[in-house]
C-alpha positions as CSV (number, residue, x, y, z in Angstrom):
1,M,2.7,36.9,16.1
2,P,1.2,33.5,15.2
3,R,3.6,30.6,14.8
4,K,3.7,29.1,11.3
5,M,3.0,25.5,11.1
6,G,5.5,23.6,8.9
7,R,4.9,20.4,7.0
8,W,6.1,18.3,9.9
9,S,4.6,20.2,12.7
10,T,3.6,18.9,16.1
11,G,0.0,18.4,14.9
12,R,-1.8,15.0,14.8
13,R,-0.8,12.7,12.0
14,S,-2.4,9.4,11.0
15,R,-0.6,6.1,11.3
16,T,-0.5,5.9,7.6
17,A,1.2,9.3,7.3
18,R,3.7,8.4,10.1
19,A,4.6,5.2,8.3
20,E,4.8,7.0,5.0
21,L,2.5,4.5,3.3
22,S,-0.2,4.9,0.7
23,F,-2.3,2.0,1.9
24,S,-4.5,2.8,4.9
25,V,-3.2,1.3,8.2
26,S,-6.6,1.8,9.8
27,H,-8.4,0.0,7.0
28,M,-5.9,-3.0,7.4
29,E,-6.5,-3.1,11.1
30,R,-10.3,-3.2,10.6
31,L,-9.9,-6.0,8.1
32,L,-7.7,-8.0,10.5
33,W,-10.2,-7.5,13.4
34,E,-13.3,-8.3,11.3
35,G,-11.7,-11.4,9.8
36,H,-11.1,-12.9,13.3
37,Y,-7.6,-13.9,12.2
38,A,-6.2,-13.7,15.8
39,Q,-7.5,-13.2,19.3
40,C,-5.0,-10.4,20.0
41,L,-3.4,-8.1,17.5
42,S,-0.2,-6.2,18.0
43,S,-0.1,-2.5,17.1
44,S,2.5,-3.0,14.4
45,A,0.6,-5.8,12.6
46,P,-1.6,-3.5,10.5
47,I,1.3,-1.3,9.6
48,F,3.3,-4.3,8.5
49,L,0.4,-5.7,6.5
50,A,-0.2,-2.3,4.8
51,A,3.5,-2.1,3.9
52,I,3.5,-5.6,2.4
53,M,0.3,-4.9,0.4
54,Q,1.8,-1.6,-0.9
55,R,5.1,-3.3,-1.9
56,L,3.3,-6.2,-3.7
57,T,1.0,-3.9,-5.6
58,A,3.9,-1.7,-6.7
59,K,5.8,-4.8,-7.9
60,V,2.9,-6.2,-9.9
61,L,2.2,-2.8,-11.5
62,E,5.9,-2.4,-12.3
63,L,5.9,-5.8,-14.0
64,A,2.6,-5.0,-15.8
65,G,4.2,-1.7,-17.0
66,N,7.2,-3.6,-18.4
67,V,4.9,-6.0,-20.2
68,A,2.9,-3.1,-21.7
69,Q,6.1,-1.4,-22.8
70,N,7.5,-4.6,-24.4
71,S,4.3,-5.2,-26.3
72,G,4.1,-1.6,-27.5
73,Q,1.1,-0.6,-25.4
74,R,0.7,2.7,-23.6
75,H,-1.7,1.7,-20.9
76,I,-1.8,-1.1,-18.3
77,T,-4.9,-3.2,-18.8
78,P,-6.3,-6.0,-16.6
79,E,-4.9,-8.6,-18.9
80,L,-1.4,-7.2,-18.5
81,V,-1.8,-7.3,-14.7
82,D,-2.8,-10.9,-15.0
83,I,0.2,-11.7,-17.1
84,A,2.5,-9.8,-14.7
85,A,1.0,-11.6,-11.7
86,A,1.6,-15.0,-13.5
87,L,5.2,-14.0,-14.2
88,S,5.9,-12.9,-10.6
89,G,4.5,-16.1,-9.0
């Protein structure tokens, strides 16, 4: 009888999935390498960068949603994102 594979089976998982992130860890690593920001790069640096980018994006979108709700709008527009970014910084 074939063995059923569960959600967290022993199969291969990406670094993004293992870190439970939405931002691609591989993409962040490629950007760090191509930007020549350091001669050597630790294995955790792109994971950390992806987590920071995800957190900052979530916070700005949350603030933009609050501004939209306070102004009676139902959608987040680029102008609201600009206002939220100005408020957070």
